[in-house]
C-alpha positions in Angstrom: 18.3 -63.9 -16.5 20.4 -66.6 -18.1 22.3 -64.0 -20.2 23.0 -61.9 -17.1 24.4 -65.0 -15.4 26.6 -65.7 -18.4 27.8 -62.1 -18.7 28.7 -61.7 -14.9 30.4 -65.0 -14.5 32.5 -64.6 -17.7 33.6 -61.2 -16.4 34.4 -62.6 -13.0 36.3 -65.5 -14.6 38.4 -63.1 -16.7 39.2 -61.0 -13.6 40.2 -64.2 -11.7 42.5 -65.4 -14.3 44.1 -61.8 -14.5 44.5 -62.1 -10.7 42.4 -59.1 -9.8 39.9 -61.1 -7.9 40.1 -64.4 -5.9 39.5 -67.6 -8.0 36.5 -69.1 -6.2 35.5 -72.7 -6.2 32.7 -71.9 -8.4 34.8 -70.1 -10.9 37.4 -72.9 -11.0 34.8 -75.4 -11.8 33.5 -73.2 -14.4 36.9 -73.0 -16.0 37.2 -76.7 -15.8 33.9 -77.0 -17.6 35.1 -75.1 -20.4 38.2 -77.2 -20.6 36.1 -80.3 -20.9 33.5 -78.8 -23.3 30.7 -78.9 -20.7 28.1 -76.3 -19.8 29.1 -74.8 -16.4 26.9 -75.8 -13.4 26.2 -72.1 -12.6 24.9 -71.6 -16.1 22.7 -74.8 -16.1 21.0 -73.8 -12.8 19.7 -70.6 -14.7 19.2 -72.4 -18.1 16.8 -74.7 -19.8 17.0 -78.6 -19.8 19.7 -79.5 -22.3 22.2 -82.4 -22.7 24.4 -80.8 -25.5 28.1 -80.2 -25.0 29.2 -76.6 -24.5 30.1 -75.8 -28.1 26.6 -77.1 -29.4 24.8 -75.7 -26.4 26.2 -72.2 -27.3 25.2 -72.4 -30.9 21.7 -73.4 -29.8 21.4 -70.5 -27.4 22.4 -68.0 -30.2 19.6 -69.5 -32.4 17.2 -69.1 -29.4 18.2 -65.4 -29.0 17.8 -64.8 -32.8 14.4 -66.5 -32.9 13.0 -64.4 -29.9 14.6 -61.3 -31.3 13.0 -61.6 -34.8 9.6 -62.2 -33.2 10.2 -59.2 -31.0 11.2 -56.7 -33.9 9.3 -58.2 -36.8 6.3 -59.6 -35.4 4.9 -63.2 -35.1 6.6 -65.8 -37.3 4.7 -67.9 -39.7 5.5 -70.9 -37.7 7.1 -71.2 -34.2 10.3 -72.9 -33.1 8.8 -74.3 -29.9 12.0 -75.7 -28.7 13.3 -72.2 -28.3 11.1 -71.7 -25.3 12.0 -72.3 -21.6 8.4 -73.4 -21.0 6.7 -74.8 -24.1 3.6 -75.8 -22.1 3.0 -72.1 -21.6 3.0 -71.4 -25.3 0.5 -74.2 -25.9 -1.8 -72.8 -23.2 -1.6 -69.2 -24.6 -2.5 -70.6 -28.2 -5.4 -72.4 -26.7 -6.5 -69.3 -24.7 -6.2 -67.0 -27.8 -8.6 -69.5 -29.8 -11.1 -69.9 -26.8 -11.4 -66.1 -26.6 -11.9 -65.5 -30.3 -14.6 -68.3 -30.5 -16.1 -67.7 -27.1 -15.4 -71.5 -26.4 -14.8 -72.8 -22.9 -11.0 -73.7 -22.9 -11.6 -76.9 -20.9 -13.7 -78.3 -23.7 -10.9 -77.8 -26.2 -7.7 -79.8 -27.2 -5.2 -79.8 -30.0 -5.5 -82.0 -33.2 -2.0 -82.8 -34.4 -1.7 -82.3 -38.2 1.7 -83.4 -39.7 2.3 -81.0 -42.6 4.0 -82.2 -45.9 7.1 -79.9 -45.5 9.5 -78.4 -43.1 9.7 -74.9 -41.9 11.3 -73.5 -45.1 8.1 -74.7 -46.9 5.8 -72.6 -44.8 4.6 -69.5 -46.6 1.9 -68.2 -44.3 0.5 -68.8 -40.8 -2.7 -71.0 -40.5 -6.1 -69.3 -40.0 -6.5 -71.0 -36.6 -4.0 -72.5 -34.3 -0.2 -72.5 -35.0 2.5 -74.2 -37.0 5.2 -75.5 -34.8 8.5 -77.0 -35.8 12.0 -78.1 -34.6 11.1 -81.5 -33.3 13.0 -84.7 -33.8 11.5 -88.2 -33.7 13.5 -91.0 -32.0 12.6 -94.7 -32.3 10.5 -94.3 -35.5 10.1 -92.0 -38.6 7.5 -90.2 -40.4 6.5 -91.7 -43.7 5.6 -88.9 -46.0 4.0 -91.2 -48.7 1.8 -93.2 -46.3 1.2 -90.3 -44.0 1.9 -92.6 -40.9 4.6 -93.5 -38.4 6.9 -96.3 -39.6 10.0 -98.1 -38.4 13.2 -96.3 -38.6 15.7 -97.0 -41.3 18.5 -99.3 -40.4 21.3 -97.3 -38.4 19.1 -94.1 -38.1 17.9 -93.4 -34.5 16.7 -89.9 -34.7 15.3 -88.0 -37.6 13.9 -84.5 -38.2 10.1 -84.2 -38.0 8.1 -82.1 -40.3 6.1 -79.0 -39.3 3.0 -79.7 -37.1 -0.2 -77.8 -37.3 -1.7 -77.6 -33.9 -5.4 -77.3 -34.6 -7.7 -76.3 -31.7 -10.8 -78.7 -31.8 -13.5 -79.8 -29.4 -12.5 -82.8 -27.2 -15.7 -84.6 -28.5 -14.5 -84.2 -32.1 -10.9 -85.5 -31.6 -10.5 -88.9 -33.4 -8.2 -91.4 -31.5 -8.7 -94.3 -33.8 -5.4 -95.7 -35.3 -3.6 -92.7 -33.6 -0.3 -93.0 -31.6 -0.3 -91.0 -28.3 3.4 -89.9 -28.8 5.1 -88.1 -25.9 7.0 -84.9 -26.6 10.0 -84.2 -24.4 12.5 -81.3 -24.1 15.5 -83.7 -24.0 16.0 -87.4 -24.8 15.6 -88.2 -21.0 12.2 -90.1 -20.6 11.6 -88.4 -17.1 11.4 -85.1 -15.4 10.9 -83.7 -11.9 7.8 -81.7 -11.2 8.3 -78.0 -11.1 6.5 -75.3 -8.9 3.9 -75.1 -11.6 3.0 -78.7 -11.4 4.4 -79.6 -14.7 7.3 -81.9 -15.5 10.6 -80.2 -16.2 11.0 -82.4 -19.1 7.7 -83.8 -20.4 5.8 -81.2 -22.6 2.6 -82.9 -24.0 1.3 -86.0 -25.9 0.6 -85.6 -29.7 -1.6 -87.8 -31.6 0.0 -89.2 -34.7 -1.4 -91.6 -37.4 -0.1 -95.1 -37.1 -1.3 -98.7 -38.3 0.3 -100.4 -35.4 -0.6 -100.8 -32.0 0.7 -98.3 -29.4 2.5 -101.1 -27.5 4.6 -101.8 -30.5 5.9 -98.3 -30.4 6.3 -98.2 -26.7 8.6 -101.1 -26.7 10.8 -99.2 -29.2 10.9 -96.0 -27.0 9.3 -93.8 -29.6 9.2 -90.1 -28.6 9.3 -86.6 -30.0 12.3 -84.5 -28.8 12.7 -80.8 -28.8 16.4 -81.3 -29.3 19.2 -83.8 -29.9 22.1 -84.7 -27.5 24.7 -83.5 -29.8 
C-alpha cells in the first residue's frame, strides 16, 4: 500500500510540474517537503512510524524492501531484522504461536527470555533450534558491556549504540528469572509514547525485554534507557 501511494503521488507530481494536471494543495505540500528533506505527509499516513529525514527514510525503505524480498524468494533468514516490520508485535506473536503449536503448550503460559548474543548479525551462521534471532536494535541511555554481560553506563559523548543480536527464547512464565534483570522498553522510534491503534497496541511501544544489570531499575529509568528499532538520523 505504501509503495502504491509513493508511485501514484510521484506520477501526479510530475504531471503537475509539467502542467498536464492541476497542482493541488496536497501535491504542493509534497513538493515543499522534498525541498526541505522531509517525508511528505501523504506518505507518512501510509507508512510506519519514523523520525528520519527524507534521504535517510528512503534508504531505510529500500533496506526494508530488500529484507522482505530476500525472505520471500530465498526463505526465512537466519536472523530477523525486526525493525523492518510495520507491526513487530505481530511477528513476536507469530513466533510464540509457532513454538506453542510445536510443543503443544498453552500460549498464555509462555513468554520470551531475552538472551543477548556475543555478536552482531554478520556473526550468525544458523538459526536457533527454538525461538528466533532478532537484530537491528539500538540502545539509548546505556550500553551493553560484552565482557561483563550486563548493561553499563554509556561512554562519554555516546548517546546511542548498536545492540548485539538477541535470541528470543520461548520459556514458561514460571521459569523466567527476573532477579538482577532490567525491564527495558523497546520502541519503534525514540519517542517515549504512542497512541493506541485499533488493535489495542501502542503505535510506538513494542515490548519489554529483560536484560541483565547490576543496578536498580530506577537508576536506568532516570537515564531514559530504551531499546530503539531505529535512530532519528
